[in-house]
Every structure is written in C-alpha cells, then in structure tokens.
DRENPA-3360 file (N, C-alpha, C; in nm, 2 decimals, always signed):
BEGIN
1 = XXXXXXXX = +7.98/+3.04/-10.36/+7.92/+3.17/-10.36/+7.77/+3.16/-10.38 ~ +7.69/+3.22/-10.29/+7.54/+3.21/-10.31/+7.50/+3.27/-10.43 ~ +7.41/+3.21/-10.50/+7.36/+3.26/-10.63/+7.26/+3.37/-10.60 ~ +7.23/+3.45/-10.69/+7.13/+3.56/-10.68/+6.98/+3.49/-10.65 ~ +6.96/+3.38/-10.73/+6.83/+3.31/-10.70/+6.81/+3.26/-10.56 ~ +6.93/+3.21/-10.51/+6.93/+3.16/-10.37/+6.90/+3.27/-10.28 ~ +6.97/+3.38/-10.29/+6.95/+3.50/-10.21/+6.79/+3.55/-10.21 ~ +6.74/+3.55/-10.33/+6.60/+3.58/-10.34/+6.51/+3.49/-10.27;
9 = XXXXXXXX = +6.54/+3.36/-10.27/+6.47/+3.25/-10.20/+6.48/+3.28/-10.05 ~ +6.60/+3.31/-10.01/+6.62/+3.33/-9.87/+6.54/+3.45/-9.82 ~ +6.54/+3.56/-9.90/+6.47/+3.67/-9.86/+6.32/+3.65/-9.86 ~ +6.27/+3.57/-9.96/+6.13/+3.53/-9.96/+6.09/+3.46/-9.83 ~ +6.17/+3.36/-9.80/+6.15/+3.28/-9.68/+6.15/+3.36/-9.56 ~ +6.25/+3.46/-9.55/+6.26/+3.55/-9.43/+6.14/+3.63/-9.42 ~ +6.09/+3.69/-9.54/+5.98/+3.78/-9.54/+5.85/+3.70/-9.50 ~ +5.84/+3.58/-9.54/+5.72/+3.50/-9.49/+5.72/+3.48/-9.34;
17 = XXXXXXXX = +5.83/+3.44/-9.29/+5.84/+3.40/-9.15/+5.85/+3.51/-9.05 ~ +5.87/+3.63/-9.10/+5.88/+3.75/-9.01/+5.77/+3.84/-9.01 ~ +5.65/+3.79/-9.04/+5.53/+3.87/-9.03/+5.47/+3.86/-8.89 ~ +5.35/+3.92/-8.88/+5.28/+3.92/-8.75/+5.23/+3.78/-8.72 ~ +5.27/+3.72/-8.62/+5.24/+3.58/-8.60/+5.09/+3.56/-8.56 ~ +5.03/+3.68/-8.52/+4.88/+3.67/-8.49/+4.80/+3.67/-8.61 ~ +4.84/+3.74/-8.72/+4.76/+3.74/-8.84/+4.80/+3.64/-8.95 ~ +4.92/+3.58/-8.94/+4.96/+3.48/-9.03/+4.86/+3.37/-9.07;
25 = XXXXXXXX = +4.79/+3.31/-8.97/+4.70/+3.21/-9.00/+4.57/+3.26/-9.06 ~ +4.55/+3.39/-9.06/+4.42/+3.44/-9.12/+4.41/+3.43/-9.27 ~ +4.29/+3.44/-9.33/+4.27/+3.42/-9.47/+4.34/+3.52/-9.56 ~ +4.43/+3.47/-9.65/+4.50/+3.55/-9.75/+4.62/+3.62/-9.70 ~ +4.66/+3.60/-9.57/+4.77/+3.67/-9.51/+4.91/+3.62/-9.52 ~ +4.92/+3.49/-9.49/+5.06/+3.43/-9.48/+5.16/+3.46/-9.60 ~ +5.10/+3.44/-9.71/+5.18/+3.45/-9.84/+5.13/+3.55/-9.94 ~ +5.21/+3.61/-10.00/+5.16/+3.71/-10.11/+5.10/+3.64/-10.23;
33 = XXXXXXXX = +5.11/+3.52/-10.24/+5.08/+3.44/-10.36/+4.93/+3.45/-10.39 ~ +4.84/+3.43/-10.29/+4.70/+3.44/-10.32/+4.65/+3.58/-10.37 ~ +4.71/+3.68/-10.30/+4.68/+3.82/-10.34/+4.73/+3.85/-10.49 ~ +4.85/+3.80/-10.51/+4.91/+3.82/-10.64/+4.82/+3.75/-10.76 ~ +4.76/+3.64/-10.73/+4.68/+3.57/-10.81/+4.55/+3.65/-10.83 ~ +4.49/+3.70/-10.72/+4.38/+3.79/-10.73/+4.40/+3.91/-10.82 ~ +4.51/+3.97/-10.80/+4.56/+4.09/-10.87/+4.56/+4.05/-11.02 ~ +4.63/+3.94/-11.06/+4.65/+3.90/-11.19/+4.51/+3.87/-11.26;
41 = XXXXXXXX = +4.43/+3.81/-11.19/+4.29/+3.78/-11.24/+4.22/+3.91/-11.26 ~ +4.23/+4.00/-11.17/+4.17/+4.13/-11.18/+4.20/+4.20/-11.31 ~ +4.34/+4.20/-11.33/+4.39/+4.27/-11.45/+4.34/+4.20/-11.57 ~ +4.33/+4.08/-11.57/+4.28/+3.99/-11.69/+4.13/+4.03/-11.72 ~ +4.06/+4.05/-11.61/+3.91/+4.09/-11.63/+3.91/+4.23/-11.68 ~ +3.99/+4.32/-11.63/+4.00/+4.46/-11.69/+4.03/+4.47/-11.83 ~ +4.13/+4.37/-11.88/+4.17/+4.38/-12.02/+4.06/+4.31/-12.10 ~ +4.02/+4.18/-12.06/+3.94/+4.10/-12.16/+3.79/+4.11/-12.13;
49 = XXXXXXXX = +3.75/+4.17/-12.01/+3.61/+4.18/-11.98/+3.53/+4.27/-12.08 ~ +3.58/+4.39/-12.11/+3.51/+4.47/-12.20/+3.50/+4.41/-12.34 ~ +3.60/+4.33/-12.38/+3.59/+4.27/-12.52/+3.48/+4.16/-12.51 ~ +3.47/+4.09/-12.40/+3.37/+3.99/-12.40/+3.23/+4.05/-12.40 ~ +3.22/+4.17/-12.34/+3.09/+4.22/-12.33/+3.05/+4.31/-12.46 ~ +3.15/+4.32/-12.55/+3.13/+4.42/-12.66/+3.00/+4.39/-12.74 ~ +2.97/+4.27/-12.77/+2.85/+4.24/-12.85/+2.74/+4.19/-12.77 ~ +2.74/+4.21/-12.65/+2.63/+4.16/-12.55/+2.56/+4.28/-12.49;
57 = XXXXXXXX = +2.43/+4.25/-12.46/+2.36/+4.36/-12.39/+2.41/+4.38/-12.26 ~ +2.41/+4.52/-12.20/+2.45/+4.54/-12.06/+2.35/+4.47/-11.97 ~ +2.40/+4.43/-11.86/+2.31/+4.38/-11.75/+2.27/+4.49/-11.67 ~ +2.15/+4.48/-11.61/+2.10/+4.60/-11.53/+2.14/+4.58/-11.38 ~ +2.13/+4.47/-11.32/+2.18/+4.44/-11.19/+2.14/+4.53/-11.08 ~ +2.02/+4.59/-11.09/+1.98/+4.69/-11.00/+1.97/+4.64/-10.85 ~ +1.91/+4.53/-10.84/+1.89/+4.46/-10.71/+2.03/+4.43/-10.65 ~ +2.11/+4.36/-10.73/+2.24/+4.33/-10.69/+2.32/+4.44/-10.64;
65 = XXXXXXXX = +2.32/+4.55/-10.72/+2.40/+4.66/-10.68/+2.35/+4.74/-10.56 ~ +2.23/+4.75/-10.54/+2.17/+4.81/-10.42/+2.22/+4.72/-10.30 ~ +2.20/+4.60/-10.31/+2.25/+4.51/-10.20/+2.39/+4.52/-10.18 ~ +2.47/+4.52/-10.28/+2.62/+4.53/-10.27/+2.67/+4.66/-10.21 ~ +2.61/+4.77/-10.25/+2.65/+4.90/-10.21/+2.62/+4.93/-10.06 ~ +2.49/+4.89/-10.03/+2.45/+4.91/-9.89/+2.52/+4.81/-9.79 ~ +2.56/+4.69/-9.84/+2.63/+4.60/-9.76/+2.77/+4.67/-9.73 ~ +2.83/+4.73/-9.83/+2.96/+4.80/-9.82/+2.95/+4.92/-9.72;
73 = XXXXXXXX = +2.83/+4.99/-9.73/+2.81/+5.09/-9.63/+2.81/+5.04/-9.49 ~ +2.73/+4.93/-9.47/+2.73/+4.86/-9.34/+2.87/+4.82/-9.29 ~ +2.95/+4.76/-9.38/+3.08/+4.72/-9.34/+3.17/+4.83/-9.31 ~ +3.16/+4.94/-9.39/+3.24/+5.07/-9.36/+3.21/+5.12/-9.23 ~ +3.08/+5.13/-9.20/+3.03/+5.18/-9.07/+3.09/+5.10/-8.95 ~ +3.09/+4.96/-8.97/+3.15/+4.87/-8.87/+3.29/+4.89/-8.85 ~ +3.36/+4.91/-8.96/+3.51/+4.92/-8.96/+3.55/+5.06/-8.89 ~ +3.48/+5.16/-8.93/+3.50/+5.29/-8.87/+3.48/+5.29/-8.73;
81 = XXXXXXXX = +3.37/+5.23/-8.68/+3.35/+5.22/-8.54/+3.45/+5.14/-8.46 ~ +3.49/+5.03/-8.52/+3.60/+4.95/-8.46/+3.74/+5.02/-8.45 ~ +3.77/+5.09/-8.56/+3.90/+5.16/-8.56/+3.89/+5.28/-8.44 ~ +3.78/+5.35/-8.46/+3.77/+5.46/-8.37/+3.76/+5.42/-8.22 ~ +3.67/+5.32/-8.18/+3.66/+5.28/-8.05/+3.78/+5.21/-7.99 ~ +3.84/+5.12/-8.07/+3.96/+5.05/-8.03/+4.07/+5.14/-8.00 ~ +4.09/+5.24/-8.09/+4.20/+5.33/-8.07/+4.18/+5.42/-7.95 ~ +4.06/+5.46/-7.92/+4.02/+5.54/-7.81/+4.05/+5.46/-7.68;
89 = XXXXXXXX = +4.00/+5.34/-7.68/+4.00/+5.25/-7.56/+4.15/+5.21/-7.52 ~ +4.23/+5.20/-7.63/+4.37/+5.17/-7.61/+4.46/+5.28/-7.60 ~ +4.39/+5.40/-7.59/+4.47/+5.53/-7.57/+4.57/+5.55/-7.69 ~ +4.54/+5.52/-7.80/+4.62/+5.54/-7.92/+4.67/+5.69/-7.94 ~ +4.79/+5.71/-7.97/+4.83/+5.85/-8.01/+4.79/+5.87/-8.16 ~ +4.73/+5.99/-8.19/+4.70/+6.02/-8.33/+4.82/+6.09/-8.40 ~ +4.94/+6.09/-8.33/+5.07/+6.14/-8.40/+5.16/+6.03/-8.42 ~ +5.18/+5.95/-8.32/+5.28/+5.84/-8.33/+5.23/+5.72/-8.25;
97 = XXXXXXXX = +5.20/+5.61/-8.32/+5.15/+5.49/-8.25/+5.22/+5.37/-8.30 ~ +5.31/+5.31/-8.21/+5.36/+5.17/-8.25/+5.26/+5.07/-8.25 ~ +5.30/+4.96/-8.32/+5.20/+4.85/-8.33/+5.20/+4.77/-8.20 ~ +5.09/+4.73/-8.16/+5.07/+4.64/-8.04/+5.06/+4.50/-8.09 ~ +5.17/+4.42/-8.07/+5.18/+4.29/-8.12/+5.14/+4.19/-8.03 ~ +5.08/+4.23/-7.91/+5.03/+4.14/-7.81/+4.91/+4.07/-7.84 ~ +4.87/+3.97/-7.76/+4.75/+3.90/-7.77/+4.64/+3.96/-7.68 ~ +4.66/+4.08/-7.65/+4.56/+4.15/-7.55/+4.43/+4.16/-7.63;
105 = XXXXXXXX = +4.32/+4.19/-7.56/+4.19/+4.21/-7.62/+4.19/+4.32/-7.72 ~ +4.25/+4.43/-7.69/+4.25/+4.55/-7.77/+4.35/+4.54/-7.89 ~ +4.46/+4.47/-7.86/+4.56/+4.44/-7.96/+4.51/+4.35/-8.08 ~ +4.43/+4.24/-8.03/+4.37/+4.16/-8.14/+4.26/+4.22/-8.21 ~ +4.18/+4.30/-8.13/+4.06/+4.37/-8.19/+4.11/+4.47/-8.30 ~ +4.22/+4.53/-8.27/+4.27/+4.63/-8.38/+4.32/+4.54/-8.49 ~ +4.39/+4.44/-8.47/+4.44/+4.36/-8.58/+4.33/+4.30/-8.67 ~ +4.22/+4.26/-8.60/+4.11/+4.20/-8.67/+4.04/+4.30/-8.77;
113 = XXXXXXXX = +4.02/+4.43/-8.72/+3.96/+4.53/-8.80/+4.05/+4.56/-8.91 ~ +4.19/+4.56/-8.89/+4.27/+4.58/-9.00/+4.26/+4.47/-9.11 ~ +4.24/+4.34/-9.07/+4.22/+4.25/-9.17/+4.09/+4.27/-9.24 ~ +3.98/+4.30/-9.17/+3.85/+4.33/-9.24/+3.87/+4.44/-9.33 ~ +3.95/+4.55/-9.30/+3.97/+4.64/-9.40/+4.04/+4.60/-9.52 ~ +4.15/+4.52/-9.50/+4.22/+4.46/-9.62/+4.12/+4.37/-9.70 ~ +4.03/+4.29/-9.63/+3.95/+4.20/-9.70/+3.84/+4.29/-9.78 ~ +3.81/+4.40/-9.73/+3.71/+4.49/-9.79/+3.76/+4.54/-9.93;
121 = XXXXXXXX = +3.90/+4.55/-9.93/+3.96/+4.60/-10.06/+3.95/+4.49/-10.17 ~ +3.95/+4.36/-10.11/+3.94/+4.25/-10.22/+3.79/+4.25/-10.26 ~ +3.70/+4.28/-10.17/+3.55/+4.28/-10.21/+3.53/+4.39/-10.31 ~ +3.60/+4.50/-10.29/+3.56/+4.62/-10.38/+3.62/+4.60/-10.52 ~ +3.69/+4.50/-10.55/+3.73/+4.48/-10.69/+3.61/+4.45/-10.77 ~ +3.50/+4.41/-10.69/+3.38/+4.38/-10.77/+3.32/+4.51/-10.84 ~ +3.36/+4.63/-10.79/+3.32/+4.75/-10.85/+3.34/+4.75/-11.00 ~ +3.47/+4.71/-11.03/+3.51/+4.71/-11.18/+3.43/+4.60/-11.25;
129 = XXXXXXXX = +3.41/+4.48/-11.19/+3.33/+4.38/-11.27/+3.19/+4.43/-11.29 ~ +3.13/+4.50/-11.20/+2.99/+4.55/-11.22/+3.00/+4.65/-11.33 ~ +3.10/+4.73/-11.34/+3.11/+4.84/-11.45/+3.12/+4.76/-11.58 ~ +3.19/+4.66/-11.59/+3.21/+4.58/-11.71/+3.08/+4.51/-11.75 ~ +3.00/+4.44/-11.66/+2.89/+4.39/-11.69/+2.78/+4.48/-11.74 ~ +2.79/+4.61/-11.68/+2.69/+4.70/-11.72/+2.74/+4.79/-11.84 ~ +2.85/+4.75/-11.90/+2.91/+4.83/-12.01/+2.94/+4.97/-11.98 ~ +2.97/+5.00/-11.86/+3.01/+5.13/-11.82/+3.16/+5.15/-11.83;
137 = XXXXXXXX = +3.21/+5.14/-11.95/+3.35/+5.12/-11.97/+3.43/+5.26/-11.95 ~ +3.36/+5.37/-11.96/+3.42/+5.49/-11.93/+3.45/+5.51/-11.78 ~ +3.39/+5.43/-11.70/+3.42/+5.44/-11.56/+3.55/+5.38/-11.51 ~ +3.60/+5.28/-11.61/+3.72/+5.20/-11.57/+3.84/+5.28/-11.62 ~ +3.88/+5.39/-11.55/+3.98/+5.48/-11.59/+4.11/+5.42/-11.53 ~ +4.22/+5.49/-11.56/+4.35/+5.44/-11.50/+4.34/+5.46/-11.35 ~ +4.29/+5.57/-11.31/+4.27/+5.60/-11.17/+4.20/+5.49/-11.09 ~ +4.08/+5.45/-11.15/+4.01/+5.34/-11.09/+4.08/+5.22/-11.07;
145 = XXXXXXXX = +4.15/+5.17/-11.18/+4.22/+5.04/-11.18/+4.34/+5.05/-11.09 ~ +4.42/+5.16/-11.10/+4.53/+5.17/-11.01/+4.50/+5.17/-10.87 ~ +4.39/+5.25/-10.83/+4.35/+5.26/-10.69/+4.31/+5.12/-10.64 ~ +4.22/+5.06/-10.71/+4.17/+4.93/-10.66/+4.28/+4.82/-10.67 ~ +4.36/+4.82/-10.77/+4.45/+4.71/-10.77/+4.57/+4.71/-10.67 ~ +4.61/+4.84/-10.64/+4.73/+4.86/-10.55/+4.68/+4.85/-10.40 ~ +4.56/+4.88/-10.37/+4.52/+4.88/-10.23/+4.52/+4.74/-10.17 ~ +4.49/+4.64/-10.26/+4.50/+4.51/-10.20/+4.64/+4.47/-10.16;
153 = XXXXXXXX = +4.74/+4.51/-10.23/+4.89/+4.48/-10.19/+4.92/+4.57/-10.07 ~ +4.89/+4.69/-10.07/+4.92/+4.77/-9.96/+4.87/+4.73/-9.83 ~ +4.74/+4.68/-9.83/+4.69/+4.64/-9.71/+4.71/+4.49/-9.67 ~ +4.75/+4.41/-9.78/+4.81/+4.28/-9.74/+4.93/+4.30/-9.65 ~ +5.02/+4.39/-9.71/+5.15/+4.41/-9.63/+5.12/+4.47/-9.50 ~ +5.02/+4.56/-9.49/+4.99/+4.62/-9.36/+4.94/+4.51/-9.26 ~ +4.86/+4.42/-9.30/+4.80/+4.32/-9.21/+4.91/+4.21/-9.18 ~ +4.99/+4.19/-9.28/+5.10/+4.09/-9.26/+5.21/+4.13/-9.16;
161 = XXXXXXXX = +5.24/+4.26/-9.16/+5.35/+4.31/-9.08/+5.31/+4.42/-8.97 ~ +5.22/+4.50/-8.99/+5.19/+4.61/-8.90/+5.04/+4.62/-8.88 ~ +4.98/+4.52/-8.83/+4.84/+4.53/-8.81/+4.80/+4.61/-8.68 ~ +4.79/+4.74/-8.71/+4.76/+4.83/-8.60/+4.86/+4.95/-8.62 ~ +4.89/+5.01/-8.50/+4.98/+5.12/-8.49/+4.93/+5.23/-8.58 ~ +5.02/+5.30/-8.65/+5.00/+5.42/-8.74/+4.89/+5.39/-8.84 ~ +4.89/+5.25/-8.89/+4.80/+5.22/-9.00/+4.66/+5.23/-8.97 ~ +4.62/+5.23/-8.84/+4.48/+5.24/-8.80/+4.42/+5.38/-8.85;
169 = XXXXXXXX = +4.50/+5.48/-8.86/+4.45/+5.62/-8.89/+4.41/+5.61/-9.04 ~ +4.48/+5.54/-9.13/+4.44/+5.53/-9.27/+4.31/+5.46/-9.28 ~ +4.30/+5.34/-9.22/+4.17/+5.26/-9.22/+4.06/+5.33/-9.17 ~ +4.08/+5.41/-9.06/+3.97/+5.48/-9.00/+3.91/+5.59/-9.09 ~ +4.00/+5.67/-9.15/+3.96/+5.78/-9.23/+3.89/+5.72/-9.36 ~ +3.95/+5.61/-9.42/+3.91/+5.56/-9.54/+3.77/+5.50/-9.52 ~ +3.75/+5.43/-9.41/+3.62/+5.37/-9.39/+3.51/+5.48/-9.37 ~ +3.55/+5.58/-9.31/+3.46/+5.69/-9.29/+3.41/+5.76/-9.43;
177 = XXXXXXXX = +3.51/+5.77/-9.51/+3.48/+5.82/-9.65/+3.40/+5.73/-9.73 ~ +3.42/+5.60/-9.71/+3.35/+5.49/-9.79/+3.21/+5.48/-9.75 ~ +3.17/+5.52/-9.62/+3.03/+5.51/-9.59/+2.95/+5.60/-9.68 ~ +3.01/+5.72/-9.71/+2.94/+5.81/-9.80/+2.95/+5.78/-9.95 ~ +3.06/+5.72/-9.98/+3.08/+5.69/-10.12/+3.00/+5.57/-10.16 ~ +2.98/+5.47/-10.08/+2.89/+5.36/-10.12/+2.75/+5.39/-10.10 ~ +2.72/+5.49/-10.01/+2.58/+5.54/-9.99/+2.55/+5.61/-10.12 ~ +2.63/+5.69/-10.18/+2.61/+5.77/-10.30/+2.59/+5.67/-10.41;
185 = XXXXXXXX = +2.67/+5.57/-10.43/+2.65/+5.46/-10.53/+2.53/+5.39/-10.52 ~ +2.49/+5.36/-10.39/+2.36/+5.29/-10.37/+2.24/+5.37/-10.41 ~ +2.25/+5.49/-10.39/+2.13/+5.58/-10.41/+2.13/+5.60/-10.56 ~ +2.25/+5.61/-10.63/+2.26/+5.66/-10.77/+2.20/+5.53/-10.86 ~ +2.22/+5.40/-10.82/+2.17/+5.29/-10.89/+2.02/+5.28/-10.88 ~ +1.95/+5.35/-10.79/+1.81/+5.34/-10.78/+1.74/+5.41/-10.90 ~ +1.81/+5.49/-10.98/+1.74/+5.55/-11.09/+1.72/+5.70/-11.09 ~ +1.66/+5.76/-11.19/+1.64/+5.90/-11.20/+1.57/+5.96/-11.08;
193 = XXXXXXXX = +1.49/+5.89/-11.03/+1.41/+5.96/-10.91/+1.50/+5.99/-10.79 ~ +1.62/+5.94/-10.79/+1.71/+5.97/-10.68/+1.81/+6.08/-10.71 ~ +1.81/+6.13/-10.84/+1.91/+6.23/-10.88/+1.91/+6.36/-10.81 ~ +1.78/+6.41/-10.76/+1.78/+6.53/-10.69/+1.84/+6.51/-10.55 ~ +1.87/+6.39/-10.50/+1.93/+6.38/-10.37/+2.09/+6.36/-10.39 ~ +2.13/+6.37/-10.51/+2.27/+6.33/-10.53/+2.36/+6.45/-10.58 ~ +2.32/+6.57/-10.53/+2.39/+6.69/-10.56/+2.52/+6.70/-10.50 ~ +2.56/+6.62/-10.41/+2.69/+6.63/-10.34/+2.79/+6.55/-10.39;
201 = XXXXXXXX = +2.79/+6.50/-10.52/+2.90/+6.41/-10.57/+3.03/+6.49/-10.57 ~ +3.03/+6.62/-10.60/+3.15/+6.70/-10.60/+3.21/+6.71/-10.46 ~ +3.13/+6.71/-10.37/+3.19/+6.72/-10.23/+3.24/+6.58/-10.18 ~ +3.19/+6.48/-10.24/+3.24/+6.34/-10.21/+3.39/+6.34/-10.26 ~ +3.42/+6.40/-10.38/+3.56/+6.40/-10.43/+3.64/+6.49/-10.34 ~ +3.59/+6.59/-10.29/+3.67/+6.68/-10.20/+3.69/+6.61/-10.07 ~ +3.60/+6.53/-10.02/+3.62/+6.45/-9.90/+3.73/+6.35/-9.92 ~ +3.72/+6.28/-10.04/+3.84/+6.18/-10.07/+3.97/+6.25/-10.07;
209 = XXXXXXXX = +3.97/+6.37/-10.14/+4.11/+6.44/-10.14/+4.16/+6.48/-10.00 ~ +4.06/+6.53/-9.92/+4.09/+6.58/-9.79/+4.16/+6.46/-9.70 ~ +4.10/+6.34/-9.72/+4.15/+6.22/-9.64/+4.30/+6.20/-9.69 ~ +4.33/+6.20/-9.82/+4.46/+6.18/-9.87/+4.55/+6.28/-9.82 ~ +4.52/+6.41/-9.81/+4.61/+6.51/-9.75/+4.63/+6.49/-9.61 ~ +4.53/+6.45/-9.53/+4.54/+6.41/-9.39/+4.63/+6.30/-9.37 ~ +4.63/+6.20/-9.45/+4.72/+6.08/-9.44/+4.86/+6.11/-9.48 ~ +4.88/+6.19/-9.58/+5.01/+6.24/-9.62/+5.07/+6.32/-9.51;
217 = XXXXXXXX = +5.00/+6.41/-9.44/+5.05/+6.49/-9.33/+5.09/+6.39/-9.22 ~ +5.00/+6.29/-9.19/+5.01/+6.20/-9.08/+5.14/+6.12/-9.10 ~ +5.16/+6.06/-9.22/+5.28/+5.98/-9.25/+5.41/+6.06/-9.26 ~ +5.40/+6.17/-9.32/+5.53/+6.26/-9.33/+5.58/+6.31/-9.20 ~ +5.48/+6.33/-9.11/+5.51/+6.39/-8.97/+5.61/+6.29/-8.91 ~ +5.58/+6.15/-8.92/+5.65/+6.05/-8.85/+5.79/+6.02/-8.92 ~ +5.80/+6.08/-9.04/+5.94/+6.06/-9.10/+6.04/+6.15/-9.04 ~ +5.99/+6.26/-8.97/+6.09/+6.35/-8.92/+6.07/+6.36/-8.77;
225 = XXXXXXXX = +6.02/+6.26/-8.71/+6.00/+6.26/-8.57/+6.06/+6.13/-8.53 ~ +6.08/+6.10/-8.40/+6.12/+5.98/-8.34/+6.00/+5.90/-8.30 ~ +5.96/+5.80/-8.39/+5.84/+5.73/-8.37/+5.87/+5.58/-8.39 ~ +5.84/+5.50/-8.29/+5.86/+5.35/-8.31/+5.76/+5.28/-8.40 ~ +5.77/+5.32/-8.51/+5.69/+5.26/-8.63/+5.78/+5.26/-8.75 ~ +5.78/+5.15/-8.83/+5.88/+5.14/-8.94/+5.87/+5.25/-9.03 ~ +5.99/+5.33/-9.05/+5.99/+5.44/-9.14/+5.97/+5.39/-9.30 ~ +6.00/+5.27/-9.33/+5.98/+5.22/-9.46/+5.83/+5.21/-9.49;
233 = XXXXXXXX = +5.74/+5.18/-9.40/+5.60/+5.17/-9.42/+5.56/+5.32/-9.44 ~ +5.59/+5.40/-9.34/+5.55/+5.54/-9.36/+5.60/+5.60/-9.49 ~ +5.72/+5.57/-9.54/+5.76/+5.63/-9.66/+5.68/+5.58/-9.78 ~ +5.65/+5.45/-9.79/+5.57/+5.39/-9.89/+5.43/+5.45/-9.89 ~ +5.37/+5.46/-9.78/+5.24/+5.53/-9.76/+5.24/+5.67/-9.81 ~ +5.34/+5.74/-9.78/+5.35/+5.88/-9.83/+5.36/+5.89/-9.97 ~ +5.45/+5.81/-10.04/+5.47/+5.82/-10.18/+5.34/+5.78/-10.25 ~ +5.28/+5.67/-10.20/+5.14/+5.62/-10.25/+5.04/+5.73/-10.24;
241 = XXXXXXXX = +5.04/+5.79/-10.13/+4.92/+5.88/-10.11/+4.94/+6.01/-10.19 ~ +5.07/+6.05/-10.21/+5.09/+6.16/-10.31/+5.05/+6.13/-10.45 ~ +5.07/+6.01/-10.49/+5.02/+5.97/-10.63/+4.87/+5.98/-10.63 ~ +4.79/+5.94/-10.52/+4.65/+5.95/-10.53/+4.61/+6.09/-10.52 ~ +4.68/+6.18/-10.45/+4.64/+6.32/-10.45/+4.65/+6.38/-10.59 ~ +4.76/+6.34/-10.66/+4.78/+6.40/-10.80/+4.67/+6.35/-10.89 ~ +4.64/+6.21/-10.88/+4.54/+6.16/-10.97/+4.40/+6.21/-10.94 ~ +4.36/+6.21/-10.81/+4.24/+6.26/-10.77/+4.22/+6.42/-10.80;
249 = XXXXXXXX = +4.32/+6.49/-10.79/+4.33/+6.63/-10.83/+4.30/+6.65/-10.97 ~ +4.37/+6.57/-11.04/+4.34/+6.58/-11.20/+4.20/+6.54/-11.23 ~ +4.15/+6.44/-11.16/+4.01/+6.40/-11.18/+3.92/+6.51/-11.15 ~ +3.94/+6.58/-11.03/+3.85/+6.68/-10.99/+3.86/+6.80/-11.09 ~ +3.98/+6.83/-11.14/+3.99/+6.95/-11.24/+3.92/+6.91/-11.37 ~ +3.94/+6.80/-11.42/+3.88/+6.75/-11.55/+3.73/+6.75/-11.54 ~ +3.67/+6.70/-11.42/+3.53/+6.68/-11.41/+3.46/+6.80/-11.36 ~ +3.51/+6.88/-11.26/+3.43/+6.98/-11.21/+3.48/+7.12/-11.24;
257 = XXXXXXXX = +3.59/+7.14/-11.30/+3.64/+7.27/-11.34/+3.64/+7.29/-11.49 ~ +3.72/+7.20/-11.56/+3.72/+7.21/-11.70/+3.58/+7.17/-11.76 ~ +3.52/+7.06/-11.70/+3.40/+7.01/-11.74/+3.29/+7.11/-11.73 ~ +3.30/+7.19/-11.63/+3.20/+7.30/-11.60/+3.21/+7.41/-11.70 ~ +3.33/+7.43/-11.74/+3.36/+7.55/-11.84/+3.29/+7.51/-11.98 ~ +3.31/+7.38/-12.01/+3.27/+7.33/-12.14/+3.12/+7.34/-12.15 ~ +3.05/+7.32/-12.04/+2.90/+7.32/-12.05/+2.84/+7.46/-12.02 ~ +2.93/+7.57/-12.00/+2.88/+7.70/-11.99/+2.90/+7.79/-12.11;
% end
C-alpha cells in the first residue's frame, strides 16, 4: 500500500511537471522551492531586522529610495501598458478569458508580462527592508507583511499554471494602482517640501480598495458562469481578495475615520 509520504512525493512531482511548459524554464518558476526560500528569508528579516537595528542609527537612503520608487513607477507603467495592449490586440474578454497556452506572439507576450508582474512582487519585498533600515517599524504592520509575503506565492502559481487568461485583469489593475502608489512614495521621500503635493494619500487607499472590489467581482462572476478557466484559481483569488478588502477597509477606518476624529 502506498504510504502517505509517497503520495505526497507523487503529487509534488505531478504538480511540477504539469505547469505551463512555456514558463517553466523562466527564472524562479519551475519549482516552488526558490520562492519558499525567499519567503522564509523575508520573514526572518521581518522578525530579526528590527532587533538588529534597535541600537543603530536609522539610514537615510534618500537617493536609493528615489531611484527605487521611480524605477517601480516605470516598471508599473510598462506592465500596465503590456497587459492592456496585449489583451486588446488578442481580443481578450473582460468577463471570461481562458489561458492561451500557445507559442503565438501575443500568447507569449502575455505570459512574459505575467512573469514580470510576479517578479515585481519579489522586488517589492525591498519595501519592508527599507522600512527596517530607516527604523520605520510602525510601517511594518500585519497588513504590510501579509500582502507582500502572500503575493509572491499567488503570482508564482499564476505564472506556473495560468500565465494569462483571467489573471491578466488582476495584473493590469494592480500595475495601474502601483503607478500612483510608488509615485506617492517617491515624492514623499523627497522631504517636507513635497508635502503640499501629497494631499491625495487618502484617495490612493480608496483606489486600492476599488481595485480589490473590481477583482472580487471579476473572479466571483466566473464562479457562477461557464468559463474555461480553472474555478480553483478563481476561488482562491476571491477568498484572498476578500481578506485584502477587510484588511484595507480596517486600515482606512483606523487611519482616516477614527484617526480624524481623534485629531478634532
């Protein structure tokens, strides 16, 4: 009789070999092990980083952060453009879109931008490291760590198995929001002289919440319709997005509603 361990090994082998053959050779895609190691290292940094910085002076990193944030603005613009233009040229449905697993020009173009979106989530883990080096420990909330740490797994599985199809909608919306998010961060790090231009932070949170609601509606719609895209992925996306809606809603209430009452 096959042991439980053997069944787990068989399932792991099956999962590795049944991914998207186009994306399997790409960096960090074939196996979950590299992403799991990055995730583990990230958590170690979150736990031990603040302790290591406790008796050290905070680093300023102004030039580094300006370069970093505006580089991510540029990358987000590129990804949004690729998601939008490729989906329009390939006549993607914004209601139900199966994955194009072909090696066609547009099929590979969509798969590539999905990989870049996944890789951008790995890059964005630096957000937390910069907070630690600057001793901005109050910024490292549960919401911050949860969102950053889980996105790398979510999009690893997306690129591994469904590089395109319905998932393009998530990447396109999130890239659009991140253009403004990293623009805000880039301006904010320039110092007090930029504060008068940063009145729109509250609306950035509203934009983030709006994208989550749109993604939740998009994913749930396909759970109740006949769409040739894996229901398992749509279900996971829906559950995950609901968790983000709850967490970001709580952040909005605590920061802009209750916080405002305390200052009046």
